[in-house]
KETORRO-968653 format. One record per atom (N, C-alpha, C, O): residue number from 1; residue in one letter; chain; atom name; x, y, z. Coordinates in Angstrom, 3 decimals, decimal comma. Example, Ala and Ser with C-alpha at 12.3 -4.5 7.8 and 13.67 -1.06 7.14 Angstrom:
REM KETORRO-968653
<atom 1 A A N <13,190 -5,690 7,800>>,
<atom 1 A A CA <12,300 -4,500 7,800>>,
<atom 1 A A C <13,200 -3,300 7,800>>,
<atom 1 A A O <14,236 -3,319 8,465>>,
<atom 2 S A N <12,850 -2,250 7,080>>,
<atom 2 S A CA <13,670 -1,060 7,140>>,
<atom 2 S A C <12,900 0,030 7,870>>,
<atom 2 S A O <13,409 1,138 8,039>>,
END
This chain:
REM KETORRO-968653
<atom 1 M A N <20,405 -22,189 3,057>>,
<atom 1 M A CA <22,092 -22,081 3,287>>,
<atom 1 M A C <22,416 -23,760 3,034>>,
<atom 1 M A O <23,606 -24,073 2,982>>,
<atom 2 E A N <21,435 -24,782 2,884>>,
<atom 2 E A CA <22,170 -25,950 2,538>>,
<atom 2 E A C <22,504 -25,811 1,266>>,
<atom 2 E A O <23,464 -26,497 0,918>>,
<atom 3 L A N <21,965 -25,071 0,381>>,
<atom 3 L A CA <22,172 -24,879 -1,390>>,
<atom 3 L A C <23,516 -24,506 -1,445>>,
<atom 3 L A O <24,415 -25,180 -1,947>>,
<atom 4 L A N <23,675 -22,957 -0,694>>,
<atom 4 L A CA <24,736 -21,999 -0,548>>,
<atom 4 L A C <26,029 -23,290 -0,423>>,
<atom 4 L A O <26,994 -23,323 -1,185>>,
<atom 5 R A N <25,776 -24,336 0,747>>,
<atom 5 R A CA <26,885 -25,146 1,196>>,
<atom 5 R A C <27,195 -26,112 0,286>>,
<atom 5 R A O <28,331 -26,583 0,334>>,
<atom 6 A A N <26,287 -26,577 -0,681>>,
<atom 6 A A CA <26,451 -27,845 -1,786>>,
<atom 6 A A C <26,555 -27,002 -2,872>>,
<atom 6 A A O <26,276 -27,605 -3,908>>,
<atom 7 E A N <26,864 -25,782 -3,054>>,
<atom 7 E A CA <27,240 -25,330 -4,529>>,
<atom 7 E A C <26,371 -25,445 -5,155>>,
<atom 7 E A O <26,595 -25,787 -6,316>>,
<atom 8 K A N <25,174 -25,262 -4,805>>,
<atom 8 K A CA <24,054 -24,843 -5,917>>,
<atom 8 K A C <23,486 -23,455 -5,427>>,
<atom 8 K A O <22,432 -23,261 -4,823>>,
<atom 9 A A N <24,498 -22,468 -5,857>>,
<atom 9 A A CA <24,481 -20,772 -5,532>>,
<atom 9 A A C <23,233 -20,479 -6,528>>,
<atom 9 A A O <22,282 -20,225 -5,788>>,
<atom 10 A A N <22,907 -20,418 -7,600>>,
<atom 10 A A CA <22,234 -20,116 -8,826>>,
<atom 10 A A C <20,276 -20,563 -8,235>>,
<atom 10 A A O <19,325 -19,783 -8,265>>,
<atom 11 E A N <20,272 -22,098 -7,746>>,
<atom 11 E A CA <19,295 -22,495 -7,147>>,
<atom 11 E A C <19,162 -21,816 -5,711>>,
<atom 11 E A O <17,984 -21,620 -5,414>>,
<atom 12 A A N <19,968 -21,461 -4,869>>,
<atom 12 A A CA <19,650 -20,770 -3,785>>,
<atom 12 A A C <18,959 -18,967 -4,204>>,
<atom 12 A A O <17,996 -18,380 -3,712>>,
<atom 13 Q A N <19,921 -18,533 -5,265>>,
<atom 13 Q A CA <19,407 -17,180 -5,490>>,
<atom 13 Q A C <17,920 -17,356 -5,534>>,
<atom 13 Q A O <17,095 -16,763 -4,839>>,
<atom 14 K A N <17,658 -18,444 -6,642>>,
<atom 14 K A CA <16,131 -18,470 -7,192>>,
<atom 14 K A C <15,051 -18,227 -6,031>>,
<atom 14 K A O <14,218 -17,344 -5,825>>,
<atom 15 L A N <15,506 -19,627 -5,236>>,
<atom 15 L A CA <14,775 -19,398 -3,531>>,
<atom 15 L A C <14,556 -18,378 -3,253>>,
<atom 15 L A O <13,442 -17,856 -3,289>>,
<atom 16 F A N <15,935 -17,693 -2,796>>,
<atom 16 F A CA <16,138 -16,281 -2,246>>,
<atom 16 F A C <15,201 -15,180 -2,604>>,
<atom 16 F A O <14,767 -14,335 -1,820>>,
<atom 17 D A N <14,966 -15,270 -3,731>>,
<atom 17 D A CA <14,435 -13,910 -4,419>>,
<atom 17 D A C <12,687 -14,105 -4,382>>,
<atom 17 D A O <12,064 -13,096 -4,712>>,
<atom 18 E A N <12,211 -14,818 -4,163>>,
<atom 18 E A CA <10,993 -15,412 -3,545>>,
<atom 18 E A C <10,929 -15,210 -2,260>>,
<atom 18 E A O <9,737 -15,251 -1,955>>,
<atom 19 I A N <11,751 -14,960 -1,098>>,
<atom 19 I A CA <11,198 -14,667 0,194>>,
<atom 19 I A C <11,191 -12,708 0,222>>,
<atom 19 I A O <11,706 -11,674 -0,204>>,
<atom 20 Q A N <10,224 -13,285 1,039>>,
<atom 20 Q A CA <10,113 -11,119 1,390>>,
<atom 20 Q A C <11,220 -10,390 2,084>>,
<atom 20 Q A O <11,591 -10,681 3,222>>,
<atom 21 V A N <11,711 -9,473 1,390>>,
<atom 21 V A CA <12,754 -9,044 1,992>>,
<atom 21 V A C <12,768 -8,257 3,672>>,
<atom 21 V A O <12,062 -7,362 4,136>>,
<atom 22 A A N <13,823 -9,000 4,225>>,
<atom 22 A A CA <13,578 -8,756 5,868>>,
<atom 22 A A C <14,975 -8,097 6,259>>,
<atom 22 A A O <16,102 -8,230 5,783>>,
<atom 23 D A N <14,518 -7,412 7,204>>,
<atom 23 D A CA <16,476 -6,447 7,991>>,
<atom 23 D A C <16,525 -7,124 8,981>>,
<atom 23 D A O <16,267 -6,643 10,084>>,
<atom 24 N A N <16,880 -8,444 8,802>>,
<atom 24 N A CA <17,456 -9,244 10,464>>,
<atom 24 N A C <18,434 -9,954 9,885>>,
<atom 24 N A O <18,815 -10,090 8,722>>,
<atom 25 V A N <18,811 -10,440 11,069>>,
<atom 25 V A CA <20,728 -10,822 10,941>>,
<atom 25 V A C <20,661 -12,193 9,811>>,
<atom 25 V A O <21,372 -12,283 8,811>>,
<atom 26 D A N <19,629 -13,202 10,250>>,
<atom 26 D A CA <19,709 -14,460 9,155>>,
<atom 26 D A C <19,628 -13,948 7,883>>,
<atom 26 D A O <20,510 -14,329 7,113>>,
<atom 27 Y A N <18,566 -12,964 7,334>>,
<atom 27 Y A CA <18,232 -13,011 6,052>>,
<atom 27 Y A C <19,536 -12,009 5,545>>,
<atom 27 Y A O <20,075 -12,458 4,534>>,
<atom 28 L A N <20,094 -10,830 6,024>>,
<atom 28 L A CA <21,273 -10,374 5,676>>,
<atom 28 L A C <22,410 -11,023 5,590>>,
<atom 28 L A O <23,375 -10,514 5,020>>,
<atom 29 L A N <22,454 -12,156 6,106>>,
<atom 29 L A CA <23,825 -13,146 6,249>>,
<atom 29 L A C <23,808 -13,799 5,058>>,
<atom 29 L A O <24,888 -14,112 4,557>>,
<atom 30 V A N <22,607 -14,110 4,413>>,
<atom 30 V A CA <22,505 -15,354 3,584>>,
<atom 30 V A C <22,464 -14,335 2,258>>,
<atom 30 V A O <22,915 -14,946 1,289>>,
<atom 31 E A N <22,166 -13,319 2,000>>,
<atom 31 E A CA <21,680 -12,021 0,957>>,
<atom 31 E A C <23,032 -11,866 1,075>>,
<atom 31 E A O <23,545 -12,005 -0,036>>,
<atom 32 G A N <24,063 -11,575 2,166>>,
<atom 32 G A CA <25,317 -11,564 1,758>>,
<atom 32 G A C <26,375 -12,138 0,795>>,
<atom 32 G A O <27,074 -11,712 -0,125>>,
<atom 33 E A N <26,067 -13,861 1,742>>,
<atom 33 E A CA <26,878 -14,576 1,024>>,
<atom 33 E A C <26,153 -15,043 -0,260>>,
<atom 33 E A O <26,739 -16,034 -0,695>>,
<atom 34 L A N <25,256 -14,750 -0,909>>,
<atom 34 L A CA <24,717 -15,207 -2,252>>,
<atom 34 L A C <25,335 -14,205 -3,052>>,
<atom 34 L A O <26,108 -14,438 -3,981>>,
<atom 35 E A N <24,942 -13,007 -2,636>>,
<atom 35 E A CA <26,054 -11,655 -3,533>>,
<atom 35 E A C <27,746 -12,073 -3,565>>,
<atom 35 E A O <28,604 -11,789 -4,400>>,
<atom 36 Q A N <27,818 -12,731 -2,509>>,
<atom 36 Q A CA <29,931 -12,848 -2,480>>,
<atom 36 Q A C <29,681 -14,333 -3,572>>,
<atom 36 Q A O <30,482 -14,371 -4,506>>,
<atom 37 K A N <28,806 -15,339 -3,518>>,
<atom 37 K A CA <28,774 -16,492 -4,244>>,
<atom 37 K A C <29,200 -15,681 -5,795>>,
<atom 37 K A O <30,125 -16,050 -6,519>>,
<atom 38 F A N <28,248 -14,469 -6,083>>,
<atom 38 F A CA <28,334 -14,359 -7,737>>,
<atom 38 F A C <29,269 -12,798 -7,512>>,
<atom 38 F A O <29,080 -11,763 -8,151>>,
<atom 39 Q A N <30,192 -12,999 -6,525>>,
<atom 39 Q A CA <31,529 -11,911 -6,854>>,
<atom 39 Q A C <30,522 -10,323 -6,860>>,
<atom 39 Q A O <31,173 -9,341 -7,220>>,
<atom 40 H A N <29,252 -10,101 -6,544>>,
<atom 40 H A CA <29,014 -8,840 -6,189>>,
<atom 40 H A C <29,290 -8,147 -4,614>>,
<atom 40 H A O <28,548 -7,982 -3,646>>,
<atom 41 W A N <30,562 -7,871 -4,842>>,
<atom 41 W A CA <31,024 -7,733 -3,497>>,
<atom 41 W A C <30,497 -6,052 -3,096>>,
<atom 41 W A O <30,048 -6,121 -1,952>>,
<atom 42 G A N <30,424 -5,063 -3,446>>,
<atom 42 G A CA <29,533 -4,101 -3,027>>,
<atom 42 G A C <28,257 -4,753 -2,375>>,
<atom 42 G A O <28,244 -4,806 -1,145>>,
<atom 43 K A N <27,294 -5,204 -3,003>>,
<atom 43 K A CA <26,198 -5,901 -2,526>>,
<atom 43 K A C <26,524 -6,439 -1,355>>,
<atom 43 K A O <26,074 -6,127 -0,252>>,
<atom 44 A A N <27,456 -7,401 -1,656>>,
<atom 44 A A CA <27,947 -8,236 -0,188>>,
<atom 44 A A C <28,112 -7,572 1,124>>,
<atom 44 A A O <27,644 -7,796 2,240>>,
<atom 45 Y A N <28,983 -6,618 0,610>>,
<atom 45 Y A CA <29,806 -5,813 1,676>>,
<atom 45 Y A C <28,718 -5,100 2,563>>,
<atom 45 Y A O <28,812 -5,111 3,790>>,
<atom 46 N A N <27,562 -4,409 1,825>>,
<atom 46 N A CA <26,483 -3,619 2,403>>,
<atom 46 N A C <26,069 -4,719 3,127>>,
<atom 46 N A O <26,608 -4,874 4,222>>,
<atom 47 S A N <25,102 -5,650 2,713>>,
<atom 47 S A CA <24,503 -6,954 3,526>>,
<atom 47 S A C <25,293 -7,400 4,870>>,
<atom 47 S A O <24,704 -7,680 5,914>>,
<atom 48 F A N <26,817 -7,434 4,701>>,
<atom 48 F A CA <27,582 -7,920 6,026>>,
<atom 48 F A C <27,723 -6,556 6,947>>,
<atom 48 F A O <27,650 -6,613 8,175>>,
<atom 49 G A N <27,895 -5,543 6,351>>,
<atom 49 G A CA <27,618 -4,159 6,890>>,
<atom 49 G A C <26,455 -3,786 8,128>>,
<atom 49 G A O <26,608 -3,260 9,230>>,
<atom 50 K A N <25,315 -4,270 7,474>>,
<atom 50 K A CA <23,759 -3,755 7,797>>,
<atom 50 K A C <23,518 -5,089 8,754>>,
<atom 50 K A O <22,509 -4,981 9,451>>,
<atom 51 V A N <24,289 -6,384 8,925>>,
<atom 51 V A CA <24,415 -7,218 10,014>>,
<atom 51 V A C <25,271 -6,610 11,318>>,
<atom 51 V A O <25,173 -7,004 12,480>>,
<atom 52 L A N <25,951 -5,775 10,924>>,
<atom 52 L A CA <27,095 -5,359 12,450>>,
<atom 52 L A C <26,457 -4,007 12,682>>,
<atom 52 L A O <26,859 -3,435 13,695>>,
<atom 53 E A N <25,605 -3,414 12,005>>,
<atom 53 E A CA <24,842 -2,198 12,490>>,
<atom 53 E A C <23,832 -2,891 13,464>>,
<atom 53 E A O <23,381 -2,262 14,422>>,
<atom 54 I A N <23,478 -4,194 13,214>>,
<atom 54 I A CA <22,556 -4,795 13,990>>,
<atom 54 I A C <22,970 -5,297 15,145>>,
<atom 54 I A O <22,765 -4,735 16,221>>,
<atom 55 D A N <23,721 -6,640 14,983>>,
<atom 55 D A CA <24,527 -7,285 15,759>>,
<atom 55 D A C <25,885 -6,881 15,432>>,
<atom 55 D A O <26,381 -7,211 14,355>>,
<atom 56 P A N <26,596 -6,105 16,397>>,
<atom 56 P A CA <28,009 -5,711 16,145>>,
<atom 56 P A C <29,072 -6,627 16,165>>,
<atom 56 P A O <30,052 -6,617 15,419>>,
<atom 57 L A N <28,785 -7,516 17,179>>,
<atom 57 L A CA <29,717 -8,824 17,473>>,
<atom 57 L A C <29,688 -9,815 16,562>>,
<atom 57 L A O <30,372 -10,807 16,814>>,
<atom 58 N A N <28,916 -9,785 15,325>>,
<atom 58 N A CA <28,674 -11,134 14,909>>,
<atom 58 N A C <29,868 -11,280 13,968>>,
<atom 58 N A O <30,323 -10,568 13,073>>,
<atom 59 T A N <30,247 -12,576 14,543>>,
<atom 59 T A CA <31,625 -12,989 14,003>>,
<atom 59 T A C <31,756 -13,073 12,411>>,
<atom 59 T A O <32,685 -12,625 11,740>>,
<atom 60 E A N <30,743 -13,673 12,006>>,
<atom 60 E A CA <30,580 -14,146 10,634>>,
<atom 60 E A C <30,797 -12,690 9,799>>,
<atom 60 E A O <31,853 -12,344 9,269>>,
<atom 61 A A N <29,394 -11,840 9,817>>,
<atom 61 A A CA <29,693 -10,828 9,096>>,
<atom 61 A A C <31,536 -9,850 9,022>>,
<atom 61 A A O <32,220 -9,423 8,091>>,
<atom 62 K A N <31,663 -9,868 10,225>>,
<atom 62 K A CA <32,905 -9,572 10,514>>,
<atom 62 K A C <34,389 -9,917 9,459>>,
<atom 62 K A O <35,318 -9,266 8,981>>,
<atom 63 T A N <33,845 -11,568 9,473>>,
<atom 63 T A CA <35,040 -12,182 8,662>>,
<atom 63 T A C <34,615 -12,140 7,569>>,
<atom 63 T A O <35,504 -12,206 6,721>>,
<atom 64 R A N <33,672 -12,062 7,208>>,
<atom 64 R A CA <33,693 -12,117 5,488>>,
<atom 64 R A C <33,584 -10,705 5,060>>,
<atom 64 R A O <33,751 -10,471 3,863>>,
<atom 65 L A N <33,279 -9,551 6,022>>,
<atom 65 L A CA <33,807 -8,171 5,614>>,
<atom 65 L A C <35,171 -8,329 5,127>>,
<atom 65 L A O <35,554 -8,228 3,962>>,
<atom 66 E A N <35,881 -8,600 6,213>>,
<atom 66 E A CA <37,877 -8,420 6,108>>,
<atom 66 E A C <38,035 -9,091 4,896>>,
<atom 66 E A O <38,798 -8,673 4,026>>,
<atom 67 M A N <37,102 -10,503 4,734>>,
<atom 67 M A CA <37,539 -10,966 3,348>>,
<atom 67 M A C <37,240 -10,552 2,092>>,
<atom 67 M A O <37,897 -10,954 1,132>>,
<atom 68 I A N <36,274 -9,751 1,969>>,
<atom 68 I A CA <36,049 -8,520 0,664>>,
<atom 68 I A C <37,013 -7,686 1,035>>,
<atom 68 I A O <37,834 -7,881 0,140>>,
<atom 69 K A N <37,610 -6,662 1,945>>,
<atom 69 K A CA <37,986 -5,628 1,689>>,
<atom 69 K A C <39,209 -6,237 1,481>>,
<atom 69 K A O <40,050 -5,421 1,102>>,
<atom 70 G A N <39,749 -7,720 1,623>>,
<atom 70 G A CA <41,320 -8,037 1,061>>,
<atom 70 G A C <40,903 -8,363 -0,312>>,
<atom 70 G A O <41,810 -8,177 -1,123>>,
<atom 71 I A N <39,914 -8,750 -0,762>>,
<atom 71 I A CA <39,731 -9,129 -2,026>>,
<atom 71 I A C <39,837 -7,498 -3,007>>,
<atom 71 I A O <40,633 -7,329 -3,930>>,
<atom 72 L A N <38,969 -6,595 -2,584>>,
<atom 72 L A CA <38,930 -5,196 -3,337>>,
<atom 72 L A C <40,356 -4,393 -3,032>>,
<atom 72 L A O <40,664 -3,322 -3,555>>,
<atom 73 N A N <41,224 -5,197 -1,998>>,
<atom 73 N A CA <42,448 -4,058 -2,032>>,
<atom 73 N A C <43,722 -5,148 -2,297>>,
<atom 73 N A O <44,912 -5,007 -2,017>>,
<atom 74 F A N <43,114 -6,145 -2,860>>,
<atom 74 F A CA <44,647 -7,085 -3,193>>,
<atom 74 F A C <45,159 -6,367 -4,439>>,
<atom 74 F A O <44,283 -5,785 -5,080>>,
<atom 75 F A N <46,199 -6,306 -4,831>>,
<atom 75 F A CA <46,805 -5,797 -6,405>>,
<atom 75 F A C <48,274 -6,507 -6,047>>,
<atom 75 F A O <48,862 -6,733 -4,989>>,
<atom 76 S A N <48,594 -6,762 -7,554>>,
<atom 76 S A CA <49,899 -7,378 -7,608>>,
<atom 76 S A C <51,064 -6,444 -7,980>>,
<atom 76 S A O <50,895 -5,722 -8,963>>,
<atom 77 P A N <52,092 -6,382 -7,385>>,
<atom 77 P A CA <53,073 -5,501 -7,809>>,
<atom 77 P A C <53,810 -5,550 -8,987>>,
<atom 77 P A O <54,358 -4,580 -9,510>>,
<atom 78 D A N <53,816 -7,137 -9,557>>,
<atom 78 D A CA <54,267 -7,412 -10,334>>,
<atom 78 D A C <53,060 -6,956 -11,566>>,
<atom 78 D A O <53,557 -7,274 -12,646>>,
<atom 79 Q A N <51,958 -6,463 -11,743>>,
<atom 79 Q A CA <51,570 -6,055 -12,848>>,
<atom 79 Q A C <52,139 -4,300 -13,042>>,
<atom 79 Q A O <51,944 -3,635 -14,060>>,
<atom 80 F A N <52,753 -3,887 -11,987>>,
<atom 80 F A CA <53,057 -2,489 -12,205>>,
<atom 80 F A C <54,685 -2,300 -12,629>>,
<atom 80 F A O <55,105 -1,216 -13,034>>,
<atom 81 N A N <55,440 -3,343 -12,501>>,
<atom 81 N A CA <56,636 -3,519 -13,314>>,
<atom 81 N A C <56,392 -4,773 -14,351>>,
<atom 81 N A O <56,372 -5,974 -14,084>>,
<atom 82 P A N <56,216 -4,134 -15,583>>,
<atom 82 P A CA <56,037 -5,217 -16,929>>,
<atom 82 P A C <57,877 -5,972 -17,089>>,
<atom 82 P A O <58,131 -6,801 -17,964>>,
END
């Protein structure tokens, strides 16, 4: 997490890839955050969704899912009125 917060996502991804896959909240939150940093919205969405399956009250996962939904649903009306 320190690498992600220090904006060193590529280094964090490399280290994370060496970790054995786990189905727990901490692992899935980091996985989701990494995918989000690289704009892999579907993978990030799935990771945060799995967090909520394990912990339905997890506010970080809820917040990140809402943010991703907003990004994926965003459109500019000006694009449709040339």
